[in-house]
N, C-alpha and C positions, 0 to 999 in steps of 0.2 A: 405311689408315684402317678402323676396324671398321664392319660393317654396322649401320645404325640400324633400330630397330623402327619400326613404323608410327606410333605416337603420338609417338615422339621425332622422327621425320622431319618430322611436321607441326609440332611445336614449333620445330624448327630453321628450317623455312621461315618461320614467323611472326617469329622473332627476326632472321632474315636481312633480312626486309622492314623491320623497325624499324632495324636497323643501317645499311642502305642510306640510309634517311631521315635518320638521325643524322649519317652521314658527309657527306651533301649539305649539311645545315645547318651542319656543322662548316666545310666549305669556303666556304660563303657568309659565315660570320662572319669567316673569315680575310681574305677580300677586303674586307669592310666595315671591318675594323680597319686594313688597309693604307691604305685611302682616308682614314680618320680621321687616321692618323699623318701622312700626306702633307699633309693640309689644316690641321694644327694650327698655330696662330700661333707666332711665335718669341720672344714675350715671356716673362717669368718664369713666369706662370701657364700659358702654353702649353707650355713646356718640361716643367713638372711633370706636366701632363696627358699629354704625349707619352711620358714615362717609364712612367707607369701603363699606357698603351695598348700600349707595346712589351713590357712584362712580360706582359700578358694575351695578346698575340700569340704570344710565345714559349711560354708555357704551353699555349696552344691547339694550336700547331704540333706540339709534342712529344707531345700526347695522342692523336694520330690512331691509333697502333698500340695496340689494346686499348681503344678509346674507350669501349665499353660491355661490362661483364663480369658484370652481375648484374641481378636483377629481384626486386622485392618485391610480392607480391599481398596487400593488406590484407583483413581480414575484411569491411570495408564495400564491397569491390569496387574500391577505388583501386589503381592499378598505377603503380609507380615503377620507372624504369630507373636503375641505379647505374653510374657511369662514372668515368674518370680525372679529368674536369673537368666542370663544369656547362655545359649548353647551354640557352640560352633560346629560346623560340619567337619567331616574328616578332611575334606578339601579345604585347606586354609584360605584359599582365594575365593571360596564361595560365600554368598551372603549368609548371615547367621541363620541357623535353623530356628532359634527362638531369640527374640529381641528382649533384652532386659528392660523392665518397666521404667527404669531410671534413665535409660539412654535417650538421647535427643530424638532418635528415630521413632520412639514410642510415644512422644508427647502428644501427637494428634489424637491418640486413643482417648486422651482425657480432655482435649480442648476443642476438637473439631465439632462443628454444629452444622445443621442444614444451611444456615445463613453464612457460615464461615467454614466450609468443608476442608480447607487446607489441602486440597488435592486428593481428598479421600471420597470414595463413593459409598462405602458402607462400613459400619462398626458392628462387630459381633461379640457379645459376651457369652462365654461358655459357663454352664453350670456343671460342676464336676464333683463327684463323690468318690474320693480315693483315686483310683486309676480308671474310673468310668465316667464318661460324658453322659449326663442325664438330660441335658436340654441346652438350647441356645436361645438368645434374644438378639434379633437383628434390628439394626437402626439405620435406615437409609439416610444418606447425607446429601440430599438434594433439596433445592428450594421448594419443591412441591410438598416435601415432608415437614416443612417448617410450621410450627405452631406459635400463635401469639404468646409472648412471655415464656417461650420454651427455653429455659436456661438449665434444664436438667440433662446431664449426659448419661445415656444408657438407663433411662428411667425404669424400664422393666426390671433390669438386674438390680438396680439400687433399691427399689421398693421390695423386691423379693428378699434381699439381704436384710433390710430393716425390719421386715416382718418375721424373721426367724426368731426362735426363742433365745433368750439370753442365758449364758452358761455361768456367769460370775467371773469370766475372763474376757478381756477385750480381744477381739480378733483383728487381723489385718484388713485393710480396705483397699488394697492395691488394684482390685478389679473395678472398684466403683468410685474412685476419687472424682470429685467434680471440678469443673474448670476453675472456679475461684479458689478451691483448695489446692489444686495442682500449681497454680500461679505462686502460692505461698511456699509450697514444698520446694519449688525450684528457684526461689528468689535468691539473689546474691547474699552471701554471709559475711560481708565485710564490715557491717555495722549493726547495732542492735535493732531487731525487728520486733515490734509489739503487735500482736494479733488480737484484735478485739472481736469477740464473737459471743453471741447469746447462747442459751442452752440448746444442745442438739445440733449445733452448727459444725461439729466435727473438729473442735480445736485440738483435742488430744490426738486424734487420728492424724491431723495435719502435722503436729509437732513431731510425732514419732516417725512418720514417713519422711519427714524432712531430715531427720537424723540419718535414716537409711540412704536417702538421696545424697546427702553431703558426704557421707563416708564412701559412697561409690564414686562420686565426682572428684573428691579431694582426698586421695588415698593417704596423704600424710597425716590427716586427722586421726587415723587409726593408731599412729605412733604416739599421739598425745591423749587419746581417748576422748569421749564425749560424756559430759555430765548431764543427767536428767534429774531435775528436782521436782518432787511432787508434794502435795499437801499433807499426805498421811501414809503410814505403812500399809494400810488397807488399800489405798489407791495404787501404790507401787505394786502390790500383789496383783491387783486387777489388770495392770498393763504389762505384767512381767513377761508374758509370752510373745508380745508383738515384735520386738526387735530381734530376738533369737529366731522367730519364724521368718523374718526378713533376712536372716543370715548375718546379723550384726552382733558381735560379741565385745567389741572395744568400747563398752558403755558402762558407766557407773551410775546407779540409781540411788537416790538418797532423799531424805527430807532435810530441810535446813537445820532442824534440831540435832540431827545425827551427823552433820557434815564434818565436825571436828573429831578426829580419832581420839578415843579415850575420854570424851566428855559426854556425860549423860544428863539429861534434864531430870531433876529430882523433885521439883515442886511446881505447883500452879502459882499464878499471880493474878492480880487484879487487872482489869482492862486499863485502868488509869496508869498503872505502873508500866504495862506493856506499851502504851502510847508514848509515855515520857521517854522510855529507854529505846524506842524505835526511831527517835529523831536524828537527823543527819548531824546535828551539832555535837553529838558524842564523838564523832571522828576527830575533829580538832582537839577536843578535850582529852581524848586518849593520847593523841600525839604529844600534847603538852605535858601530860603526866609522865609518859615514858621518857621524854627528853629530860625531864627534871631529875631522873634517876641516874643519869650519866655522871661520872666523876668530874670534879672541877679541877682546873689546872693547879699544879703544885710541883715542887721539886720532887723527883723520884730518885732514891738512892738504891742502886742495884749492886749485888755482890757477884764478882766473877773471879774465880781462882784465888780467893782469899783477899781480894782487894775491892774497895768501894769505888763506884762510879756514879756520878750524879747527872741525871737528865734534867736540865733546867726547866723551871716553870714556863718560860717563854717557848721552849721547844715542845713541851707537852701541850701548851695552848695551840700552837700551830698544827700539831698532829691531830688534836681533837677537832680543830676547825676543818681539817681536810676530810674528815669522815662524818661530818655533821648530817649529811643526807641519807646515811645508810641505816638499816635496822640495827638495833642495839648490839646484838651479839656479832653480827657481821662487822659493824664498826669496830668492835673490840678486836676482832681478828686482824683487821687492817692496821689499827692503831698499834697492836702488838708487833706487827712487822716493822712499823716505823721505829718503835723503841728498840727493837733488836738491831736494826740497822745503825741507829744512833750509838748503841752500846758497842757494836762492832767497830765503828769508826773511832770511838773513844779508846777502846783497847788497843787498836792498831796505832793510834797516835802516841799513846803512852809507851808502848813497846818500842816503837821506832825512836822515841826520845831516849829511852834507856840504851838502845843499841848505839845511838850516836854518842852518848856519854861513855860507853865502854870503849868505843873506837877511839875517841879523843884521849881517854886515859891510857890506852895501850900505846898510842903514838907518843905520849909524854914519856912513858917508861922506856920505850925503845930509842928515844932521842939521845940517851946518855951513852948509847953504844955506837960504835962506828958501823958503817954499812956492812962490812964483812962479818963483824961479830953478830949483828942482828940476824943475818941470814943463817949463820951457823947454829944459833940457839933456837930458831923458830921450830916448835914441835911439828912433827909430821901431821898433816891434815889441818893445821891451824890456819884460819883465814886471816890474812893480813892485808894491809894497804887497801886497794880498791875493792877487794872482796868483802871487806867490812864497810858497807856503805850506809848502814842505818836504815835500810828500807826492807819491809816484808815483801816477799814474792806474792804474785797473784794466787798461786796455789795455797800458800800459807793463809792468806786472807779468806779464801773460799772455805778452807778447812775450819777456820775460826768461826766464820759465819754459820756454818752447818752445826758446829758444836753449841753455839749460843742458841740457835733455833731449836735444838733438841734438848735444851736444858730444862729439866723438870723444876728446878728451884726457881728459875726466872718465870716460867709459866705459872707456877703457884703464886709467886709474888704479885704478878700482874692480875691474876684472877681474884686475888684477895682485894686489890685496889679497885678493880672493875669486875664485880662478881656476876655469876650466873643469876638470872632472874626467871621465875616461873610465872607464866601468864595468869594462872588462877590466883596466885598470891598478889600479883600486881593489881589485877582488877579488884580484888577484895579490898585492898588498901584504898583504892579510889572510891568504891561504892559505900564503904562503911566509915569513912573519915570525913566528917562534915566540913572541916576547915580545908582539907585537901580538895574536896569536891568543889567547894566555892572558888578556890584558887584556879582550878583548871577548867571548870565547866562554864565559864563566862560566855563561850560561844554557843552554848546549847539553846537559849539561856534557860536557867532554872530559877523559879522563884522559891521563897522560903518553904512553902508547903511541899513543893515537889522535891526539894532537897531532903526535907524531913522524911518524906515517904520513901525515897530511894535508900537513904542511909539507915532507915529503920526496918528494912526488909530482913527476914530470917536468913540463916545460912542455907547454902545449897543453890543450885543454878536453876533459874526459871527460863522459859523459852526466849524471852527478850535478852537474857544475858549471853546467849550463844553468839550472836553477832558482835557483842562487845568483847567477848573473849577472843573472837577471831581477829578483831581489830588490834587487840593487845598483842596477840601472838604474831601478827604481821609486823607490828612495830618493833617487837623484840627480835624477830628472826630466830632461826634455829641455832642451838648451841653447837650442834654437830657441823663439821665442815662439809659443804656441798649438799646438805639436806635442803629439801624444797626445790631442787632443780630436776628437770626431766632429763633422764640419761638413757641413751640407747633406744633400741627397738626390740627389747627382749620379749619373750612370750609373756602372756598374762599381764598385759599393760594395765588392764582394768584393776587387777588386784594391787598392783604397785601404786596406782593413782589413788585408790580407795584408802590406802594406809598412810598417805602423805598429805598433810594439811596444806602444804605449800605447792601442791601439784598445779601446773598450768595446763588447762584443757584446750583442745582444739576448737570446741564449741560447747555452749551451755544451753540447755532447754529448760524452761521453767513453766510448769503447769499451775493453773490458779494463781497467776502472777499478781493479780490484783490484791492479794492478801499480804504481799511483802511490805515490810517497813523500809524506811530509807536506809537504816543500818543493814538490813538484810540485802538490799540492793548492793551495798558496798561489798558484802561477802561474795556476791555473784561476780562483780567486776574484778575482784582480786583473782578469781579463778580463771578469768579469760580477759586479760588486759587488752587484747586486740579488739574487743567489742563484738566478737562473733557469737551473738546471743540471740536466741529466739524465745520470746516470752508470750505465752498465750493465756488469755483470761477474759473475764467479763466484768468490767468495772461495776456493773449493776448487781453483781453477786457478792460484792465486797462485804465481809462481816467482821473483819479485823478491827482493832481499836484505833488504827491510824486514821488521820483526819482527811486523807485525800478522797476526792470524789470524781477525779478525772485522771487519765493516764499522765497528762502533763504534770499534775501535782504529785503523782506517785513517783515519777522518775527524774524530775528536773534536778534534784539535789545531787544525783550521781551521774546521770547521763547528759545533763544540760540539753543542748539542741541536737545532740549526736544520736538521733534515733528516728525511725520511721514507723508509721502505723499502717497496717493492712486490716481490712474488715471482712468478716464472714457474715453474710446477710441472710442466708437461707437455713432454716431449721429442718434438718432431715430426720432427726430421731424422735423428737417429741410430737405427738399427734396434733393436728390442727385444732381438734376439739379442746385440747388442754391449753395450747398457746393462746386461744381466744380469752382465757380467764386471766391472763397475766397483765394485760394493759393497766387495769386499775391498781394492781399490786405494784407495778413498776412506778406508777405515778406517785403512790404513797412513799416509795423508796427514794424519791427525788431524782429519778433517772433523767439523764440528758440525751439518751439514745432511743432510737426506734427499736422495738423488739424485732427479733428475726422473723422472717416470713415462713410460716409452716407450709410444707408442700405435700404432706401425706396425711391421710385420714386413717385412723384405726377402726372407725365405725363404732366405737364405744364411747358413749357420753360420760364425762366425769360425773360422779355422784357424791352426795353428802348425806350424813345421818347425824342426828343429835342423840347424845347419851349422857346420863348423869355421871358425875365424877366417880361415884362408888362403883358404877358398873362399867367404867371405861376399859380396864384391862381385859375383862371377859369379852367385851364387844370387839376389842382388837383381835383376840384369839379367833372369834367367830368370823370376822371379816377376812383375816389372813388365810384361814382355812378355805373359805369360799374362793378367794383369789387364786390360791394354790391349785385348787381343782380346775378353775377356768383356764389357767395358764400352765397346765401340767407340762413338765419338761423344761419350763423356764424358771424365772426367778421372781421373788417378791421381796420388797424392801419396805421398812417402816421408818418414817421420819417424824420425830417428836421433839417437844421442848425438853430441856435438861431434866426437869423434875419428873417426867414420865418415862425416861429411858430405862431406869432400873426396874420399876414395877411392871412395865410392859414386857421387858425381857424375861423377868421371872415368870410372868403368866404364860408366855409362849413356851418356855422350857417346861413348865409344869404340865402343859397340855401336849407336850411332845409334838409341837407344831412344825418341827423341822428346823433347818439352819437358816433362820430368817433374821437378817441384821436389823437391829434397832439403833438408829443413829440420830444425832442432832443434825441440823441442817449443815453445820460446818463439817461434820464427819461424813456427810453424804456427798460432799463436793466431788465432782468429776465422775461419780458412779451412775450406773443406770440399771434398771430392772424392767422386766416385762410389765409388772404392776407395782404401783406405789400406793401405800396407805399413809396419808398425812394425819397425824394424831394431834388434836387440839391446835388447829391452825392459828387461832387467836392468841394462844399461849406463845407460839413462835413469834408472833408480831410484837409481843410485849418484852422480848429479849432485846439486848443492844443490837442495833441495826436489824431489827426483827423483820421489817418488810423485805429487806434484801434476802434474809434467811428464808422467808416464805416463798419468795421467787425461786430460790434454789430447790426447796422441797417440792413444789408443784411440778417441776420440770424434769424429774428423774425417770419418768416412765416412758416406755416405747409403745405401750398398748392401752393401759387402763389406769385411771387415777381415781382413788376414793379418799374421802375425808370424813373423819369422825370429830365433830365439834361437840363442845359441852352444851348441855341444855341451857337455853337462855341467850346463847351467843347468836348473832346474826349470821345467816349463810353467806359465805364469801362470794358465792356466785352472784349475789345481788349487790356486791360492793360497788358504790358509785365511783366514777372517775373523779379525780380532783384536779 
């Protein structure tokens, strides 16, 4: 630990005194919450209250590490401490002891500058190790402190955080969020927000902290859960600790491939097949296909208590027309109710006709007797005269309706005429029947070669089939009554949401959103029809097979004009020395965007070495070993073309080089290491969308970048702009 100056030592002592007080109050509140939870009643209101108390308890428990990280000194002398969660004083009327970072009162901590101090005189960042304050960074907020182009908030604390070793897990950034990041975190969530940001601009940090902010600001979102979609399981592991550390548990994390319960991707596919099946035209094709599977109008003859009743073709047609806009199985449930009602009315009509006949017949028989004789022979309890009026009572009709509704025979008959359908079977029928595909896919549109490619694919589901399956499942709806609907606010909402394909989320976050196909965007919109979506990505890092090269092209088919874009323009993670290499690469990738502006230097120049093909695996082992020694306590990652991933991985394992990931550029999306070794960069560029992939590969490091190119290849550092 570095030696502290006298003034800083005094400041640290004062902040330590406050942190001790805050930690004591934190522990008191935990004990108080435990007691309240234990004493809560077991009725409905009590259970609801206990859920809220347990959520607050969990949030408070997780917030102890790094409880206080900042301080705002206002021009009027008011002092506010900023922390992971809010802490109230024992006196309920007093100002909060610690202000939650998401509260409006804390916003100036992230947005105030010397040119726009927002009533603040000073911002202080605390460096805390466990329960110990180890240092402070003070930032005066007056005009004399303003620097030209100074758009970094808390620069000292930010650069210190960025200079720390990487651990393989993303950490929170609530102490160092920047102004343009905070604006996005707190933006309204009423319509889709697309966040464009180059490497190192903090897209993922912004997205995850936005989840925490929204759950804090809109408490009802916790009842619906938030869905976080990432590009890979490795990426989800990397970010797994961020939201729990922020106290949020009502979150489901998934890849798009794993979003449908019970469906697993079992085979790879060509880029061409992925592009074809990612087009938005499959949505109307699937709607047309599923609609064609509904039964056609005809007379339906039902049996009830030994008698036959016919529902006419015209009545069936009208009932079918009334449910035409509903999912297949839901439409059948409503149609079945219509038919049961028609049957009930038919049975009532026939019985009342029979009662009328009996009454008229009885009156004819009794007419031969005189009135006195008729009265004397009437059996006790026999209804006569006005009592036999040929009409069933309301109770009798209700009883009949309930018995018809509960009839297994009628249910079996109607399910035989309008059968259950399985999404996988229905999609397989469409994908492997050329005539059927031609009939329904005119909206796609597909040419002969594309139809032949799709129908000729092997069995099993590929990644591009998952959104098609989701579309089919959505059109079919669930067989079970009430499935796919959010119910109640029970505990473990994330577990219930994860198990239900039809769950409607309060908000959806998508990372690496530039990779989504149009059909995958449909999957997203189904899970949040309100449009409360945050999508972060970099259109210049797109590697997927889809044809879009701009956000408008990517989302127009599903979102239309109903979205806004925000831009992150500053690169905090990737050193300036590395970002200076990316201009020519972006130009080759056909970028329409300016690269983000690097604001930090690692002091380490990127380097390149040439090696022959036979010696490349051994050279990787040597380079990785050296990088690991230079960045001890941190992480090293290797990015390579497909053909080198396996041999390089084997060489590193054989050399016991440690747990060093070897990934393609696609697999490295969203990840970061202290040092990155890019293997055969020219080989990366020769892959589909290879210049985009190389842009990804070059920008994964926080400190040092090395490249191993094959002998005879030109150094990329001398690549001319185009």
